[in-house]
VEXTOR-533004 format. One record per residue: residue in three letters; x, y, z of N, C-alpha, C, CB in turn; residue number from 1. Coordinates in nm, 4 decimals, decimal comma. Last residue first. Glycine has a CB too. Layout:
BEGIN
(atom 'ala' (X Y Z) (X Y Z) (X Y Z) (X Y Z) NUM)
...
//
This chain:
BEGIN
(atom 'ala' (0,3176 -1,3853 0,8747) (0,1848 -1,4401 0,8427) (0,0964 -1,4430 0,9637) (0,1964 -1,5797 0,7850) 73)
(atom 'pro' (0,5260 -1,1069 0,8084) (0,4816 -1,2112 0,9007) (0,3402 -1,2573 0,8682) (0,4883 -1,1610 1,0446) 72)
(atom 'val' (0,6930 -1,0790 0,5032) (0,5837 -1,0246 0,5828) (0,5359 -1,1351 0,6766) (0,4666 -0,9716 0,4919) 71)
(atom 'ser' (1,0500 -1,0935 0,4854) (0,9186 -1,1496 0,4582) (0,8159 -1,0878 0,5506) (0,9199 -1,3018 0,4737) 70)
(atom 'ala' (1,3439 -0,9822 0,3084) (1,2535 -0,9807 0,4242) (1,1206 -1,0436 0,3863) (1,2320 -0,8362 0,4762) 69)
(atom 'ser' (1,4715 -0,9799 0,0654) (1,5074 -1,0863 0,1581) (1,4170 -1,0910 0,2799) (1,6497 -1,0699 0,2019) 68)
(atom 'ala' (1,3758 -0,7570 -0,0726) (1,3481 -0,8900 -0,1271) (1,3771 -1,0011 -0,0275) (1,4291 -0,9123 -0,2523) 67)
(atom 'ala' (1,2531 -0,4786 -0,0111) (1,3384 -0,5657 0,0700) (1,3107 -0,7097 0,0303) (1,3137 -0,5440 0,2232) 66)
(atom 'ser' (1,0769 -0,3511 -0,1777) (1,2078 -0,2901 -0,1569) (1,3040 -0,3786 -0,0796) (1,1920 -0,1602 -0,0851) 65)
(atom 'val' (0,8389 -0,4883 -0,1923) (0,9077 -0,4623 -0,3183) (1,0467 -0,4047 -0,2972) (0,8262 -0,3680 -0,4032) 64)
(atom 'leu' (0,6310 -0,7318 -0,0335) (0,7374 -0,6328 -0,0239) (0,8027 -0,6137 -0,1600) (0,8421 -0,6749 0,0809) 63)
(atom 'glu' (0,2809 -0,7543 -0,0736) (0,4130 -0,8140 -0,0942) (0,5153 -0,7024 -0,0890) (0,4212 -0,8919 -0,2302) 62)
(atom 'ile' (-0,0407 -0,8077 0,0870) (0,0680 -0,7255 0,0347) (0,1915 -0,8099 0,0076) (0,1016 -0,6126 0,1323) 61)
(atom 'glu' (-0,2186 -0,9769 0,2006) (-0,2701 -0,8923 0,0934) (-0,1621 -0,8031 0,0318) (-0,3831 -0,8066 0,1459) 60)
(atom 'gln' (-0,1106 -1,1022 0,4172) (-0,1201 -1,1819 0,2949) (-0,1741 -1,1005 0,1768) (-0,2091 -1,3032 0,3188) 59)
(atom 'pro' (-0,1390 -0,9075 0,6217) (-0,0085 -0,9324 0,5605) (-0,0144 -1,0118 0,4307) (0,0783 -1,0045 0,6571) 58)
(atom 'phe' (-0,4276 -0,6998 0,5739) (-0,3694 -0,8228 0,6249) (-0,2366 -0,8473 0,5541) (-0,4661 -0,9430 0,6052) 57)
(atom 'val' (-0,4227 -0,3441 0,6338) (-0,4449 -0,4610 0,5486) (-0,3856 -0,5829 0,6178) (-0,3819 -0,4409 0,4067) 56)
(atom 'met' (-0,5333 -0,0201 0,6943) (-0,4853 -0,1441 0,7535) (-0,5198 -0,2572 0,6573) (-0,5480 -0,1685 0,8958) 55)
(atom 'thr' (-0,4325 0,2726 0,5075) (-0,5281 0,1698 0,5492) (-0,4560 0,0528 0,6147) (-0,6106 0,1206 0,4291) 54)
(atom 'ala' (-0,4232 0,5950 0,3857) (-0,3557 0,5020 0,4765) (-0,4603 0,4023 0,5242) (-0,2877 0,5771 0,5981) 53)
(atom 'glu' (-0,3897 0,7647 0,0703) (-0,4709 0,7011 0,1730) (-0,3839 0,6120 0,2605) (-0,5849 0,6196 0,1096) 52)
(atom 'gly' (-0,2394 0,8452 -0,1390) (-0,2681 0,9430 -0,0351) (-0,3506 0,8879 0,0795) (-0,3384 1,0591 -0,0941) 51)
(atom 'thr' (-0,1505 0,6629 -0,3166) (-0,2726 0,7342 -0,3553) (-0,3112 0,8406 -0,2529) (-0,3875 0,6357 -0,3730) 50)
(atom 'asp' (0,0503 0,5249 -0,1984) (0,0905 0,6356 -0,2860) (-0,0302 0,7166 -0,3327) (0,1673 0,5821 -0,4073) 49)
(atom 'trp' (-0,0432 0,4486 0,1420) (-0,0449 0,4219 -0,0021) (-0,0059 0,5462 -0,0806) (-0,1837 0,3730 -0,0464) 48)
(atom 'asp' (0,0836 0,3419 0,4236) (0,0583 0,4719 0,3621) (0,0705 0,4523 0,2120) (0,1581 0,5829 0,4147) 47)
(atom 'val' (-0,0452 0,0732 0,6112) (0,0321 0,1150 0,4949) (-0,0131 0,2532 0,4505) (0,0177 0,0135 0,3797) 46)
(atom 'leu' (-0,0339 -0,1405 0,8792) (-0,0791 -0,0082 0,8370) (0,0138 0,0397 0,7266) (-0,0817 0,0930 0,9569) 45)
(atom 'val' (-0,1308 -0,4725 0,9058) (-0,0218 -0,3845 0,8664) (-0,0830 -0,2520 0,8224) (0,0654 -0,4482 0,7523) 44)
(atom 'leu' (-0,2136 -0,7286 1,1440) (-0,2523 -0,6237 1,0510) (-0,1312 -0,5372 1,0216) (-0,3687 -0,5387 1,1075) 43)
(atom 'glu' (-0,2984 -1,0481 1,2663) (-0,1915 -0,9552 1,2304) (-0,2457 -0,8564 1,1273) (-0,0663 -1,0314 1,1748) 42)
(atom 'arg' (-0,5336 -1,1256 1,5210) (-0,4993 -1,1171 1,3783) (-0,3846 -1,0188 1,3598) (-0,6226 -1,0738 1,2931) 41)
(atom 'gly' (-0,6208 -1,1149 1,7820) (-0,5549 -1,2369 1,7378) (-0,5172 -1,2382 1,5913) (-0,6417 -1,3519 1,7655) 40)
(atom 'leu' (-0,7146 -0,8522 1,8041) (-0,8085 -0,9645 1,8150) (-0,7498 -1,0935 1,7589) (-0,9385 -0,9317 1,7426) 39)
(atom 'asn' (-0,4337 -0,7459 1,6451) (-0,5629 -0,6999 1,6941) (-0,6590 -0,8176 1,6895) (-0,6166 -0,5794 1,6100) 38)
(atom 'glu' (-0,0983 -0,6498 1,6170) (-0,1917 -0,7594 1,6384) (-0,3185 -0,7010 1,6968) (-0,1317 -0,8691 1,7318) 37)
(atom 'met' (0,0766 -0,4701 1,3543) (0,0209 -0,4854 1,4886) (-0,0683 -0,6084 1,4949) (-0,0582 -0,3598 1,5296) 36)
(atom 'gly' (0,3265 -0,2747 1,1829) (0,2399 -0,3911 1,1938) (0,1872 -0,3994 1,3356) (0,3148 -0,5208 1,1549) 35)
(atom 'tyr' (0,3641 0,0461 1,0160) (0,3907 -0,0506 1,1228) (0,2961 -0,1691 1,1106) (0,3764 0,0155 1,2617) 34)
(atom 'arg' (0,3933 0,1578 0,7536) (0,4151 0,2395 0,8729) (0,4466 0,1495 0,9922) (0,2910 0,3278 0,9025) 33)
(atom 'ile' (0,5117 0,0884 0,4336) (0,4612 0,0311 0,5586) (0,4950 0,1250 0,6737) (0,5211 -0,1105 0,5837) 32)
(atom 'thr' (0,4076 0,2580 0,1491) (0,5141 0,2427 0,2476) (0,4533 0,1922 0,3783) (0,5901 0,3772 0,2696) 31)
(atom 'gly' (0,2888 0,1366 -0,1733) (0,2873 0,2216 -0,0557) (0,4050 0,1908 0,0349) (0,1569 0,2050 0,0202) 30)
(atom 'glu' (0,1117 0,0746 -0,4846) (0,2278 0,0683 -0,3957) (0,2142 0,1664 -0,2799) (0,3563 0,0970 -0,4737) 29)
(atom 'thr' (-0,1127 -0,1404 -0,6432) (-0,0946 -0,0085 -0,5817) (0,0196 -0,0209 -0,4821) (-0,2271 0,0427 -0,5116) 28)
(atom 'his' (-0,1609 -0,3971 -0,7379) (-0,0308 -0,3374 -0,7685) (-0,0164 -0,1928 -0,7199) (-0,0073 -0,3422 -0,9166) 27)
(atom 'arg' (-0,5125 -0,3608 -0,7519) (-0,3961 -0,4490 -0,7527) (-0,2728 -0,3731 -0,8017) (-0,4223 -0,5728 -0,8415) 26)
(atom 'his' (-0,6570 -0,0737 -0,5906) (-0,6418 -0,1671 -0,7016) (-0,5122 -0,2449 -0,6915) (-0,6474 -0,0934 -0,8337) 25)
(atom 'leu' (-0,8625 -0,0111 -0,3376) (-0,7194 -0,0094 -0,3681) (-0,6974 -0,1156 -0,4743) (-0,6301 -0,0355 -0,2392) 24)
(atom 'val' (-1,1703 0,1577 -0,3809) (-1,0963 0,0316 -0,3839) (-0,9484 0,0601 -0,4094) (-1,1534 -0,0638 -0,4929) 23)
(atom 'gly' (-1,3087 0,4048 -0,1801) (-1,3275 0,3170 -0,2950) (-1,2507 0,1878 -0,2800) (-1,2855 0,3869 -0,4218) 22)
(atom 'arg' (-1,2033 0,5316 0,0475) (-1,2386 0,6103 -0,0710) (-1,2551 0,5239 -0,1948) (-1,1333 0,7157 -0,0967) 21)
(atom 'leu' (-1,1508 0,3208 0,2285) (-1,2456 0,4268 0,2615) (-1,2932 0,5049 0,1400) (-1,1837 0,5210 0,3597) 20)
(atom 'ala' (-1,1403 0,0108 0,0396) (-1,0798 0,1150 0,1223) (-1,1845 0,2230 0,1474) (-0,9520 0,1750 0,0540) 19)
(atom 'pro' (-1,1108 -0,3318 -0,0584) (-1,1948 -0,2153 -0,0297) (-1,1227 -0,1177 0,0635) (-1,3285 -0,2594 0,0330) 18)
(atom 'val' (-0,8591 -0,4401 -0,2812) (-0,9059 -0,4392 -0,1429) (-0,9941 -0,3159 -0,1223) (-0,7854 -0,4398 -0,0422) 17)
(atom 'ala' (-0,7258 -0,6537 -0,5303) (-0,8088 -0,5371 -0,4997) (-0,8660 -0,5510 -0,3582) (-0,9235 -0,5216 -0,6044) 16)
(atom 'arg' (-0,4020 -0,7911 -0,4456) (-0,5379 -0,8049 -0,4987) (-0,6179 -0,6817 -0,4603) (-0,6070 -0,9346 -0,4457) 15)
(atom 'val' (-0,1588 -0,7115 -0,3516) (-0,1608 -0,8215 -0,4481) (-0,3001 -0,8504 -0,5042) (-0,1063 -0,9461 -0,3835) 14)
(atom 'ile' (0,0022 -0,3996 -0,3110) (-0,1130 -0,4832 -0,2806) (-0,1250 -0,5899 -0,3885) (-0,2436 -0,3984 -0,2706) 13)
(atom 'arg' (0,3442 -0,3565 -0,2197) (0,2339 -0,3388 -0,3155) (0,1242 -0,4368 -0,2789) (0,2816 -0,3607 -0,4639) 12)
(atom 'cys' (0,5892 -0,1633 -0,0330) (0,5096 -0,2829 -0,0617) (0,4083 -0,2514 -0,1704) (0,4382 -0,3344 0,0660) 11)
(atom 'arg' (0,8888 -0,0623 0,1275) (0,7896 -0,0422 0,0224) (0,7180 -0,1735 -0,0032) (0,8554 0,0112 -0,1079) 10)
(atom 'asn' (0,9560 -0,0029 0,4719) (0,9661 -0,0882 0,3534) (0,8554 -0,0551 0,2551) (0,9600 -0,2369 0,3924) 9)
(atom 'gly' (0,8909 0,1468 0,6967) (0,9701 0,2095 0,5918) (0,9880 0,1256 0,4667) (1,1023 0,2435 0,6451) 8)
(atom 'ser' (0,8771 -0,1271 0,9190) (0,8534 0,0156 0,8953) (0,9475 0,0700 0,7889) (0,8700 0,0948 1,0252) 7)
(atom 'leu' (0,9136 -0,3848 0,9987) (0,8963 -0,3620 0,8551) (0,8757 -0,2150 0,8201) (0,7793 -0,4423 0,8046) 6)
(atom 'thr' (0,9330 -0,3635 1,2762) (1,0437 -0,4252 1,2022) (1,0329 -0,4025 1,0516) (1,0484 -0,5742 1,2307) 5)
(atom 'arg' (0,7461 -0,2666 1,4559) (0,8045 -0,1726 1,3612) (0,9191 -0,2324 1,2789) (0,8539 -0,0517 1,4351) 4)
(atom 'asn' (0,4539 -0,3570 1,5949) (0,5748 -0,4179 1,5412) (0,6305 -0,3251 1,4331) (0,5460 -0,5615 1,4840) 3)
(atom 'ile' (0,2623 -0,3125 1,8860) (0,3080 -0,2567 1,7586) (0,4429 -0,3172 1,7206) (0,3184 -0,1021 1,7667) 2)
(atom 'met' (0,0168 -0,5214 2,0236) (0,1519 -0,4711 2,0314) (0,1959 -0,4252 1,8923) (0,2477 -0,5788 2,0878) 1)
//
């Protein structure tokens, strides 16, 4: 099921993560498109400022534009 409660929030990656075109380095920022559940895991699709869009786990990102909101675990 798609979860759009965080859509449009800015976030940054908290550790280096492999991506299609190499590695997303720590502190790379992006905009959350949506969250979803797949095989019992929560995932978040992020449009990164580098031009790439990837799925990451919620614990791999932190919100930067909405300090009071939290990423679902």
